[in-house]
C-alpha positions as CSV (number, residue, x, y, z in Angstrom):
1,M,-0.2,0.2,0.0
2,S,1.8,3.1,-0.8
3,W,-1.1,5.5,-1.7
4,L,-4.8,5.3,-0.2
5,T,-7.9,6.9,-1.5
6,V,-11.0,8.0,0.6
7,R,-14.4,8.7,-0.4
8,G,-15.8,11.8,2.0
9,A,-18.9,12.0,3.7
10,D,-20.6,13.8,0.5
11,E,-20.5,10.3,-1.3
12,R,-21.0,8.3,1.3
13,P,-23.0,10.3,4.0
14,S,-24.1,7.3,6.3
15,G,-22.5,7.4,10.0
16,L,-19.9,4.9,10.9
17,Q,-21.4,2.0,12.5
18,G,-19.9,-1.4,14.9
19,T,-18.0,-2.6,17.1
20,V,-14.1,-3.8,16.4
21,A,-10.7,-4.0,18.1
22,V,-8.0,-2.1,17.8
23,P,-4.2,-3.8,18.1
24,G,-2.2,-4.4,21.1
25,D,-0.8,-1.3,22.6
26,K,2.8,0.0,21.0
27,S,4.5,1.4,24.2
28,I,3.6,-1.7,26.0
29,S,4.6,-4.3,23.4
30,H,8.2,-2.7,23.1
31,R,8.3,-2.7,26.6
32,A,7.2,-6.2,27.0
33,V,9.6,-7.7,24.7
34,M,12.3,-6.2,26.1
35,L,11.6,-7.3,29.8
36,A,10.5,-10.5,29.1
37,A,14.3,-10.7,27.1
38,L,15.9,-10.0,30.6
39,A,13.7,-12.0,33.1
40,E,14.9,-15.5,34.2
41,G,12.8,-17.8,32.5
42,T,10.2,-18.4,29.9
43,G,7.0,-15.9,29.5
44,T,4.1,-15.1,27.2
45,V,3.4,-12.0,25.6
46,E,-0.4,-12.3,24.3
47,G,-1.6,-9.2,22.1
48,F,1.6,-8.1,20.8
49,L,1.8,-5.5,17.7
50,P,3.3,-7.0,14.8
51,S,4.0,-3.1,13.3
52,G,6.9,-2.2,11.9
53,D,8.2,-0.9,15.0
54,C,7.4,-3.2,17.2
55,L,9.1,-5.8,14.7
56,A,12.0,-3.9,15.0
57,T,12.5,-4.3,18.7
58,L,11.9,-7.9,18.3
59,A,14.1,-8.7,15.9
60,C,17.0,-6.8,17.9
61,V,16.3,-8.8,21.0
62,R,16.8,-11.7,18.9
63,Q,19.9,-10.6,17.6
64,L,20.9,-10.3,21.5
65,G,20.5,-14.2,21.8
66,I,16.9,-14.2,23.1
67,R,14.8,-17.1,21.4
68,V,11.5,-15.9,20.2
69,E,8.3,-18.5,19.2
70,H,4.9,-18.2,18.2
71,A,2.3,-19.6,19.9
72,D,1.0,-23.0,18.7
73,S,-1.7,-21.0,16.9
74,G,1.1,-19.4,14.8
75,A,-0.7,-16.2,15.6
76,P,1.8,-13.2,15.1
77,T,0.2,-11.6,18.2
78,T,0.9,-14.3,20.9
79,L,5.0,-14.9,21.3
80,I,6.6,-17.0,23.9
81,I,9.8,-15.5,25.2
82,H,12.6,-17.1,26.7
83,G,14.6,-14.7,28.7
84,R,18.2,-14.7,29.5
85,G,18.3,-12.8,32.9
86,L,19.9,-9.7,33.2
87,R,23.2,-10.9,32.3
88,G,22.7,-13.3,29.9
89,L,22.4,-10.8,26.4
90,Q,24.7,-12.0,23.9
91,P,27.0,-9.6,21.6
92,P,25.0,-8.9,18.3
93,E,27.1,-10.0,15.3
94,E,25.9,-7.4,13.1
95,P,24.7,-3.7,13.7
96,L,21.0,-3.8,15.4
97,D,18.7,-2.2,12.8
98,C,15.6,0.1,14.6
99,R,14.3,0.5,11.3
100,R,12.0,3.5,11.9
101,S,11.5,3.2,15.7
102,G,12.7,5.8,17.8
103,T,11.5,3.5,21.0
104,T,13.5,0.7,20.2
105,M,16.7,2.5,20.0
106,R,16.2,5.0,23.0
107,L,14.8,1.9,25.3
108,L,17.5,-0.8,24.0
109,A,20.1,2.0,24.7
110,G,19.5,2.3,28.0
111,I,19.8,-2.1,28.7
112,L,22.8,-2.0,26.4
113,A,24.4,0.7,28.5
114,G,24.8,-2.1,31.1
115,Q,26.0,-4.8,29.1
116,S,29.7,-6.5,29.3
117,F,30.0,-6.0,25.2
118,G,29.6,-3.4,22.6
119,S,27.0,-2.9,20.3
120,V,26.1,-0.5,17.3
121,M,22.6,0.9,17.0
122,T,21.3,2.3,13.5
123,G,18.1,2.5,11.6
124,A,16.4,4.4,8.9
125,P,17.3,7.6,7.6
126,G,14.2,8.8,9.0
127,L,15.1,7.7,12.4
128,L,19.0,8.9,11.9
129,R,17.8,12.6,12.0
130,R,15.9,12.3,14.9
131,P,17.6,13.5,18.5
132,M,19.7,10.9,20.6
133,R,21.5,13.7,23.1
134,R,18.5,13.4,25.0
135,I,19.2,9.6,26.1
136,S,22.9,9.6,25.4
137,D,24.1,12.4,27.7
138,P,22.3,11.1,31.1
139,L,23.4,7.7,30.1
140,R,27.1,8.9,29.5
141,R,26.9,10.4,33.3
142,M,25.6,7.0,34.5
143,G,29.4,5.8,33.0
144,A,28.0,4.3,30.0
145,D,30.6,4.6,26.8
146,I,28.4,6.1,24.0
147,V,29.2,8.2,20.6
148,D,26.7,9.4,18.5
149,A,27.0,11.1,15.5
150,E,26.7,15.1,16.5
151,G,23.4,14.0,18.8
152,R,21.8,11.4,16.0
153,A,22.4,7.8,15.5
154,P,23.7,5.6,14.6
155,L,25.1,4.8,18.4
156,K,28.3,3.3,19.1
157,I,27.9,1.9,22.7
158,Q,30.6,0.4,24.9
159,G,28.5,-1.4,28.1
160,N,30.1,-0.9,31.5
161,A,28.4,-3.7,33.4
162,R,28.3,-1.7,36.5
163,L,26.8,1.4,35.9
164,R,26.5,4.6,38.5
165,G,23.3,5.6,40.4
166,G,22.1,9.0,40.9
167,E,19.6,11.6,40.3
168,H,18.0,13.1,37.1
169,N,16.2,16.0,36.1
170,L,14.4,15.6,32.9
171,S,13.9,19.3,31.2
172,I,10.6,17.2,29.5
173,A,8.9,14.6,30.6
174,S,9.6,12.3,28.0
175,A,8.7,8.2,28.7
176,Q,11.5,7.2,26.2
177,V,14.3,9.1,28.3
178,K,13.0,8.2,31.7
179,S,12.2,4.5,30.4
180,A,16.5,4.6,29.0
181,I,17.5,5.4,32.4
182,L,15.9,3.1,34.4
183,L,16.2,0.3,32.5
184,A,20.2,1.5,32.6
185,G,19.6,1.5,36.1
186,L,19.3,-2.0,36.3
187,Y,22.9,-2.3,36.0
188,A,23.4,0.6,38.6
189,D,25.7,0.6,41.7
190,G,23.1,2.6,43.3
191,P,19.8,4.0,43.4
192,V,18.9,6.3,40.2
193,T,16.4,8.4,40.7
194,V,14.4,10.3,37.8
195,H,12.6,13.5,38.4
196,Q,10.1,14.7,35.7
197,P,8.1,17.7,35.2
198,G,5.1,16.6,34.3
199,P,3.2,13.0,34.1
200,A,5.0,11.1,31.2
201,R,3.7,7.5,30.7
202,D,4.5,5.2,33.2
203,H,4.3,1.9,31.4
204,T,7.9,0.9,32.7
205,E,7.2,1.8,35.7
206,R,4.0,-0.5,36.2
207,M,5.7,-3.2,34.4
208,L,9.0,-3.3,36.3
209,A,7.1,-2.8,39.3
210,A,5.2,-6.5,38.4
211,Q,8.4,-7.9,37.6
212,L,10.7,-6.9,39.6
213,E,11.6,-9.8,42.4
214,P,12.7,-8.2,45.5
215,R,16.1,-9.7,47.6
216,A,13.7,-9.4,50.6
217,A,10.3,-8.9,51.4
218,E,10.3,-5.5,53.1
219,Q,11.9,-3.9,50.3
220,A,10.8,-2.3,47.1
221,P,13.0,-2.1,44.4
222,I,11.0,0.8,41.9
223,V,8.7,3.5,43.8
224,Y,7.3,5.9,41.6
225,D,4.9,8.8,41.1
226,A,3.5,11.4,38.6
227,A,6.7,13.3,39.9
228,T,9.7,11.2,40.8
229,V,10.6,7.7,40.2
230,R,13.3,5.7,42.2
231,L,14.6,2.7,41.2
232,V,16.9,0.5,43.9
233,P,18.9,-1.9,41.7
234,D,20.3,-3.5,45.1
235,A,16.9,-4.8,46.1
236,V,16.7,-6.3,43.1
237,G,16.7,-10.2,43.2
238,R,16.3,-10.7,39.3
239,L,12.9,-9.9,36.6
240,R,10.6,-12.7,36.7
241,A,9.1,-14.1,33.6
242,L,5.3,-13.3,33.0
243,D,2.7,-14.0,31.4
244,R,1.4,-10.7,30.1
245,V,-1.8,-9.7,28.1
246,I,-1.3,-6.7,26.3
247,P,-4.4,-4.1,25.9
248,G,-5.7,-2.3,22.4
249,D,-3.8,0.6,21.9
250,L,-5.3,4.1,23.2
251,S,-3.2,5.9,20.0
252,S,-4.4,3.9,17.6
253,A,-8.5,3.7,18.7
254,A,-7.9,7.5,18.5
255,F,-8.5,7.7,14.8
256,L,-11.4,5.9,15.1
257,V,-12.9,7.6,18.1
258,A,-12.2,10.9,16.3
259,A,-13.9,9.4,13.0
260,A,-17.3,8.3,14.9
261,L,-17.3,11.8,16.5
262,L,-16.8,13.7,13.3
263,R,-19.4,11.6,11.0
264,P,-23.1,12.4,12.3
265,E,-25.0,9.5,13.3
266,S,-21.9,7.3,13.8
267,H,-21.8,4.8,17.2
268,V,-18.5,3.1,17.3
269,T,-17.6,0.7,20.2
270,L,-13.6,0.2,20.8
271,V,-13.2,-2.7,23.1
272,G,-10.5,-3.8,25.1
273,V,-8.7,-0.3,24.8
274,G,-6.0,0.2,27.6
275,V,-7.2,3.5,29.4
276,N,-3.8,4.1,31.6
277,P,-4.4,7.9,33.1
278,T,-1.0,9.1,31.6
279,R,-2.1,8.7,28.3
280,I,-6.2,9.6,28.1
281,G,-5.2,13.1,27.5
282,L,-6.8,13.3,23.9
283,L,-10.1,11.5,25.0
284,D,-10.3,14.2,28.2
285,V,-9.6,17.1,25.3
286,L,-12.5,15.6,23.0
287,A,-15.1,15.1,26.2
288,E,-14.3,18.8,26.8
289,M,-15.1,19.9,23.2
290,G,-18.4,18.0,23.3
291,G,-17.6,15.0,22.3
292,Q,-20.1,11.8,23.2
293,M,-17.8,9.4,24.5
294,G,-17.9,6.5,27.3
295,M,-16.3,4.0,29.1
296,A,-17.5,0.4,30.2
297,L,-16.6,-2.5,31.6
298,Q,-13.4,-1.2,33.3
299,R,-10.4,-3.6,34.4
300,E,-7.1,-4.3,34.5
301,Y,-5.0,-6.4,32.2
302,G,-1.4,-7.1,34.0
303,G,-1.9,-3.8,36.1
304,E,-2.9,-1.3,33.3
305,P,-6.6,-0.5,33.1
306,V,-8.3,-1.2,30.5
307,A,-12.4,-0.5,29.1
308,D,-14.6,-0.4,25.7
309,V,-14.9,3.0,24.7
310,T,-18.2,4.0,22.8
311,A,-18.0,7.4,20.8
312,R,-21.1,8.8,18.7
313,G,-21.2,11.6,16.3
314,S,-21.1,15.1,18.3
315,A,-21.3,18.8,18.0
316,L,-17.9,20.4,18.6
317,H,-16.3,23.6,19.8
318,G,-12.8,24.6,19.9
319,T,-10.5,24.6,23.1
320,E,-6.7,25.1,24.1
321,V,-4.5,22.8,25.2
322,E,-1.2,22.7,27.0
323,G,0.8,22.2,30.4
324,A,0.9,18.5,31.5
325,T,-2.0,17.7,29.3
326,V,0.2,18.0,26.0
327,V,2.3,15.2,27.6
328,R,-0.8,12.8,28.1
329,M,-1.6,13.3,24.6
330,I,1.6,14.0,22.6
331,D,0.9,11.2,19.8
332,E,-2.7,12.2,19.3
333,F,-2.0,15.9,18.0
334,P,-2.2,14.9,13.6
335,I,-5.9,13.8,14.8
336,L,-7.1,16.3,17.3
337,A,-6.0,19.1,14.6
338,V,-8.6,17.1,12.2
339,V,-11.1,17.2,14.6
340,A,-10.5,21.0,15.3
341,T,-11.1,21.7,11.6
342,Q,-14.8,20.3,12.4
343,A,-15.5,22.4,16.0
344,Q,-16.9,25.2,16.2
345,G,-14.6,28.1,17.1
346,R,-10.8,28.3,17.4
347,T,-8.6,25.5,18.8
348,V,-5.2,26.6,20.1
349,V,-2.1,23.9,20.9
350,R,1.0,25.7,23.1
351,D,3.7,23.5,24.9
352,A,3.8,21.2,21.9
353,A,7.5,21.7,20.6
354,E,8.3,18.2,21.0
355,L,6.2,17.3,18.0
356,R,8.9,19.1,15.8
357,V,11.6,15.9,16.5
358,K,8.9,13.2,16.2
359,E,8.5,10.9,12.8
360,S,8.2,14.0,10.7
361,D,8.0,17.8,12.1
362,R,4.4,17.3,13.1
363,I,3.5,20.7,13.1
364,A,5.0,21.6,9.9
365,S,3.4,18.5,8.1
366,V,0.2,18.5,9.8
367,V,-0.4,22.3,8.8
368,Q,1.0,22.0,5.3
369,E,-1.4,18.8,4.8
370,L,-4.5,20.5,5.9
371,R,-4.2,23.5,4.2
372,K,-4.2,21.4,0.9
373,L,-7.8,20.2,2.1
374,G,-9.0,23.5,2.8
375,A,-8.2,23.8,6.6
376,R,-7.6,27.2,8.1
377,I,-4.8,26.2,10.1
378,E,-1.7,28.3,11.2
379,S,1.5,26.7,12.8
380,R,3.0,28.3,15.9
381,E,6.8,27.6,17.3
382,D,5.6,25.6,20.1
383,G,1.9,24.2,18.6
384,F,-0.7,25.2,16.1
385,V,-4.2,27.3,15.9
386,V,-7.3,25.9,13.7
387,E,-10.1,27.9,13.2
388,G,-13.4,26.0,12.4
389,P,-15.5,24.4,11.4
390,T,-14.5,24.6,7.6
391,Q,-15.7,22.3,4.9
392,L,-12.8,19.9,3.9
393,H,-12.5,19.1,0.3
394,G,-10.5,16.4,-1.6
395,A,-7.2,16.6,-2.5
396,E,-3.9,14.7,-2.8
397,V,-1.8,15.0,0.3
398,D,1.7,13.7,1.2
399,S,2.0,11.5,4.5
400,H,5.9,12.8,5.0
401,R,6.3,8.9,6.2
402,D,5.1,9.6,9.6
403,H,2.1,7.0,10.6
404,R,0.3,9.3,12.4
405,L,0.1,11.6,9.7
406,S,-0.8,9.1,7.6
407,M,-4.1,8.3,9.7
408,A,-5.2,11.6,10.5
409,L,-5.1,12.4,6.9
410,T,-7.3,9.6,6.2
411,V,-9.8,10.7,9.1
412,A,-10.0,14.4,7.2
413,G,-10.9,12.5,3.9
414,L,-13.7,11.1,5.6
415,V,-15.5,14.1,6.5
416,A,-14.1,16.2,3.1
417,E,-16.1,16.5,-0.1
418,G,-14.9,14.1,-3.1
419,E,-12.1,11.6,-2.7
420,T,-8.4,12.5,-1.1
421,T,-5.9,11.0,-1.8
422,I,-2.7,10.1,1.0
423,L,0.6,9.4,-0.8
424,G,3.3,7.0,1.1
425,A,0.4,5.3,3.1
426,D,2.4,2.2,3.4
427,C,3.9,3.6,6.6
428,I,0.4,3.0,8.6
429,P,1.4,-0.7,9.5
430,D,4.3,0.7,11.8
431,S,1.7,1.2,14.3
432,F,-2.0,0.0,13.2
433,P,-1.7,-2.7,10.7
434,G,-5.5,-3.5,9.5
435,F,-6.2,0.4,9.9
436,V,-7.4,0.6,6.4
437,E,-10.0,-2.5,7.1
438,T,-10.5,-2.0,10.6
439,L,-12.5,1.5,8.9
440,Q,-13.9,-0.4,6.0
441,T,-16.0,-2.9,8.7
442,L,-17.1,0.5,10.2
443,G,-18.7,1.3,6.9
444,A,-16.1,4.0,5.8
445,D,-15.1,3.8,1.8
446,L,-11.3,3.3,1.0
447,R,-9.4,1.3,-1.3
448,H,-5.4,1.3,-1.5
449,G,-3.0,0.5,-4.2
450,V,0.6,0.7,-4.9
């Protein structure tokens, strides 16, 4: 799939209807594979996301000597991972190819910093343009020997099996930076404390809390809240092998929720979606904008809150997004911009400069492509301003090789007049395999080709 054509609401005006599941959470899939590799024993990961990015992580841990099998059914979403323990990884014979995945590179760098061997991490051209000093600098302070390419990958890491503990004050709330430090902290000679300015995703903390086996009953290897995480490696006996179920990815569900809100008479239910409080910023913002949504059957999968999320066609109004909310929805701004084009009044996004260094410059690329569809949107250094509502019109737009921008433009096409063609849409499976088919199941009119 190199292009995707969407037929707009004027040609197929009915609402979207149905109940579907979204693929497993991308952030948790990455972490589940890495932590299972470091565990002692065999664990199962059910609901793994077989996307391009997560498959990069899987390939890298295999290069490090980890045996991974599929379940008897051969399902690509159920993995059996034979962990080798914290000190059991093997030197890779070739550079580790992280493909387009920043999560793979940044988190795995933390693990590799504490090994007794050297390694090289590389990836696709887009990944090689992304900033890596945000992890290499704190890892160097812990004693890691890392050589980067003027702040970017490839990264050459000579492991240090006894890293230093210490305190780290993050200038931005970043789950990837925090996770890299914590994973390196498993190999440190003393406590590692991370102070963050906002509530970044806490999947790593939750998973470590479940998997770390304390040396003594009264010891807590990891303690965390919204502002601080403290890991005490001396209190760690080992990482236990667990059988883990991964919830559906809220960042993928966001596109279907938005599509349902924007198409009148829609009623869509998404089952088994992760609703971790550090991830539901977009749902909170959409509710403030007047979105009719609900959560039912709330439960937990391995310490992660899960619910069935319902969305209906809604009349929306503009809003302002800034501060701590930005961190809780950092991957969802492309689709928020699309929603804002159909909302009454002005929507303003501030404090989101981090969008400049994602898979694309998500401020510049979102503004550029939505303008082609007729949106009234202006960029700011740390965000954008949208005036709505605007009747979008079909056009040819470019994905910029950014999976979330591709999906956002697809939703824009569903509410535009005429046909919209997204070029380079083959990047969508980086995070949401089956996106096109899922929308078709709900009643959207899409076709793709090469």
